[in-house]
C-alpha positions as CSV (number, residue, x, y, z in Angstrom):
1,M,55.6,68.4,95.2
2,E,56.2,68.5,99.0
3,E,55.6,72.3,99.0
4,E,52.2,71.8,97.3
5,K,51.2,69.1,99.8
6,K,52.1,71.5,102.7
7,Q,50.1,74.3,101.0
8,V,47.1,72.0,100.6
9,V,47.2,71.0,104.2
10,E,47.3,74.7,105.2
11,I,44.4,75.6,102.9
12,V,42.2,72.7,104.1
13,R,42.9,73.9,107.7
14,F,41.8,77.4,106.9
15,V,38.7,76.3,105.0
16,E,37.7,73.7,107.6
17,K,37.6,76.4,110.2
18,D,35.4,78.7,108.1
19,F,33.0,75.9,107.3
20,L,32.0,75.2,110.9
21,S,28.2,74.5,111.2
22,S,26.0,75.4,114.1
23,D,26.9,72.2,115.9
24,N,30.6,73.0,115.7
25,N,31.3,70.3,113.1
26,S,33.0,71.3,109.9
27,L,31.4,70.7,106.6
28,I,34.9,70.2,105.3
29,P,36.6,67.5,107.4
30,S,40.4,67.3,107.7
31,T,40.9,64.9,104.8
32,D,44.2,64.2,103.3
33,F,44.1,65.7,99.8
34,A,47.0,65.0,97.4
35,S,46.7,68.2,95.5
36,L,44.9,71.5,95.2
37,E,42.9,70.2,92.3
38,E,41.7,67.2,94.3
39,F,40.7,69.6,97.1
40,R,39.0,71.9,94.6
41,K,36.9,69.1,93.3
42,Y,35.9,68.1,96.8
43,L,35.1,71.7,97.7
44,T,33.1,72.1,94.5
45,E,30.8,69.2,95.4
46,K,30.2,70.6,99.0
47,L,29.5,74.0,97.6
48,K,27.0,72.5,95.1
49,F,25.2,70.9,98.0
50,L,25.1,74.1,100.0
51,L,24.0,76.1,97.0
52,D,21.1,73.7,96.3
53,E,20.1,72.7,99.8
54,K,21.5,75.2,102.4
55,F,21.9,78.5,100.8
56,D,21.7,80.5,104.1
57,T,24.6,78.4,105.4
58,L,26.6,79.1,102.3
59,V,26.0,82.9,102.6
60,N,27.2,82.8,106.2
61,I,30.3,80.8,105.2
62,L,31.1,83.3,102.4
63,Y,30.7,86.2,104.9
64,R,33.1,84.5,107.4
65,I,35.6,83.9,104.7
66,D,35.4,87.5,103.7
67,I,34.8,87.0,100.0
68,N,34.8,90.1,97.9
69,E,31.2,91.2,97.3
70,K,31.9,92.4,93.7
71,K,33.2,88.9,92.8
72,L,30.2,87.3,94.3
73,S,27.8,89.7,92.6
74,R,29.4,89.0,89.2
75,L,29.3,85.3,89.8
76,F,25.7,85.1,90.9
77,S,24.5,87.4,88.1
78,G,25.9,85.2,85.4
79,N,23.7,82.9,83.3
80,N,25.5,79.7,83.9
81,R,24.3,78.4,87.4
82,D,26.2,75.1,86.8
83,S,29.6,76.8,87.0
84,I,28.9,78.6,90.3
85,P,30.2,75.9,92.6
86,A,33.5,75.5,90.8
87,S,34.0,79.2,90.5
88,L,33.2,79.6,94.2
89,A,35.8,76.9,95.1
90,D,38.4,78.9,93.1
91,I,37.5,82.1,94.8
92,I,37.6,80.5,98.3
93,I,41.0,78.8,97.6
94,E,42.4,82.1,96.4
95,R,41.1,84.0,99.4
96,Q,42.6,81.4,101.8
97,L,45.9,81.7,100.0
98,E,45.7,85.5,100.5
99,K,45.1,85.0,104.2
100,Q,48.0,82.6,104.4
101,R,50.3,85.1,102.8
102,L,49.1,87.9,105.2
103,I,49.7,85.6,108.2
104,E,53.2,84.7,106.9
105,G,53.9,88.4,106.4
106,K,54.1,88.0,102.6
107,S,52.2,89.8,100.0
108,P,51.8,88.8,96.4
109,I,55.0,89.9,94.5
110,K,54.4,91.4,91.1
111,G,55.7,89.1,88.4
112,R,55.9,86.0,90.7
113,P,53.7,83.2,89.5
114,R,50.9,82.1,91.7
115,L,50.4,78.4,92.5
116,W,46.6,79.0,92.0
117,R,44.7,81.3,89.8
118,V,41.0,82.3,90.1
119,K,39.0,81.8,87.0
120,E,36.9,84.8,86.5
121,P,33.2,84.1,85.7
């Protein structure tokens, strides 16, 4: 449990930095989340807002995070627009976990279970 809490804090820190707006305030404040699922729900709501109200900002954020274009293309070409924010949240969390592993000098080990899995659209 303590390991998950530490991981959530690190992910929020990474995401917060990538969600800086033009006035240098983050759209994702440093809130204390108890779990990845809680953060995922929060992030999904923020992404829904950006998708509906500030699409240009969302595109810039996804570019900064360095989300795989093929994943985004598949996601946005799907028929179910309502599932996009939750799927984007999963993709963003997975990307931040990848960045964390790279910084720590770790790469995903084949056969080792992940703490978070991306749900493919």
